[in-house]
C-alpha positions in Angstrom: -46.6 -50.1 60.5 -46.4 -49.4 56.8 -45.8 -52.2 54.5 -44.9 -51.6 50.8 -43.7 -54.1 48.3 -43.5 -56.8 50.9 -41.2 -54.8 53.3 -42.1 -53.4 56.6 -40.8 -49.8 56.7 -39.2 -48.7 60.0 -41.4 -46.6 62.2 -39.6 -43.5 63.3 -37.6 -42.7 60.2 -38.3 -40.0 57.6 -40.2 -41.4 54.6 -37.3 -41.1 52.2 -34.9 -42.9 54.5 -37.5 -45.6 55.3 -37.9 -46.3 51.6 -34.3 -47.1 51.3 -35.0 -50.3 53.2 -36.7 -51.6 50.0 -34.2 -53.5 47.9 -33.6 -51.5 44.7 -34.4 -48.0 46.1 -31.5 -45.7 47.1 -31.7 -42.3 48.8 -31.9 -40.3 45.4 -34.7 -42.4 44.0 -36.5 -42.5 47.4 -36.5 -38.6 47.5 -37.9 -38.5 43.9 -40.7 -41.1 44.8 -41.7 -39.0 47.9 -41.8 -35.9 45.7 -43.9 -37.6 43.0 -46.3 -38.9 45.7 -46.8 -35.4 47.0 -45.7 -36.2 50.5 -43.9 -33.8 52.9 -40.2 -35.0 53.2 -40.2 -34.3 56.9 -43.0 -36.8 57.5 -42.1 -39.8 59.6 -43.2 -43.2 58.4 -45.5 -43.9 61.3 -47.2 -40.5 60.8 -48.4 -41.4 57.2 -52.0 -41.2 56.6 -53.8 -43.9 54.7 -54.1 -41.6 51.6 -50.4 -40.9 51.7 -49.6 -44.6 52.0 -51.9 -45.4 49.0 -50.2 -42.5 47.0 -46.8 -44.1 47.8 -48.0 -47.5 46.8 -49.4 -46.2 43.4 -46.1 -44.3 42.8 -44.0 -47.5 43.4 -46.3 -49.5 41.0 -46.0 -46.8 38.3 -42.3 -46.2 38.5 -40.0 -48.1 36.1 -37.8 -49.8 38.7 -37.2 -53.4 39.5 -37.8 -53.8 43.3 -37.3 -56.6 45.8 -38.1 -60.0 44.4 -38.0 -59.1 40.8 -34.5 -57.4 41.2 -33.1 -60.2 43.3 -34.3 -62.7 40.7 -32.9 -60.7 37.8 -29.5 -60.5 39.5 -29.4 -64.1 40.4 -30.3 -65.1 36.9 -27.5 -62.9 35.5 -25.0 -64.5 37.9 -26.3 -68.0 37.0 -25.9 -67.2 33.2 -22.3 -66.2 33.9 -21.7 -69.4 35.7 -23.3 -71.5 32.9 -21.3 -70.0 30.1 -18.1 -70.6 32.2 -16.7 -67.1 31.6 -14.0 -65.5 33.9 -16.6 -63.6 36.0 -18.7 -66.7 36.4 -15.7 -68.7 37.7 -14.9 -65.9 40.2 -18.5 -65.9 41.4 -18.4 -69.7 41.8 -15.2 -69.6 43.8 -16.3 -66.7 46.0 -13.5 -64.4 44.8 -13.6 -60.7 43.8 -15.2 -60.4 40.4 -14.0 -57.0 39.2 -10.1 -57.3 39.2 -9.3 -56.5 42.8 -6.1 -58.1 44.2 -6.5 -61.2 46.5 -3.0 -61.8 47.8 -3.8 -59.3 50.5 -7.2 -57.8 51.3 -10.5 -59.2 49.8 -11.3 -60.5 53.4 -15.0 -59.7 53.0 -15.3 -61.8 49.9 -13.0 -64.7 50.9 -14.2 -65.0 54.5 -12.3 -65.4 57.7 -8.7 -66.5 57.6 -8.0 -70.2 57.5 -4.7 -70.8 59.1 -2.4 -73.3 57.4 0.1 -75.1 59.6 3.8 -74.3 59.0 6.0 -76.5 56.9 8.1 -78.9 59.0 11.9 -79.2 58.5 
């Protein structure tokens, strides 16, 4: 099993698709990384040789991307800053509501969570 940047890559996937399991790497950048490392795109992650693994590791170190812990910390600090300055986006984050202007009267179920039924008004 190949371990890069603190993440175990899945065994039977192609290298580019396996790299997307690392937080901060999408498919486009994964394909570029594989090309920069000089690895055949058809190679499966469990078929990587030690030299190819080392080349991947060096490519990930040299590329200008924030990955895994650094990226999570960066995003967390940005959200914390928004909360502290008490701006509109910070308030929306704090109340677990959509941040970017979506409607909440209907929809927004993923962000607001499961429905909480309110008992009907008595007469």
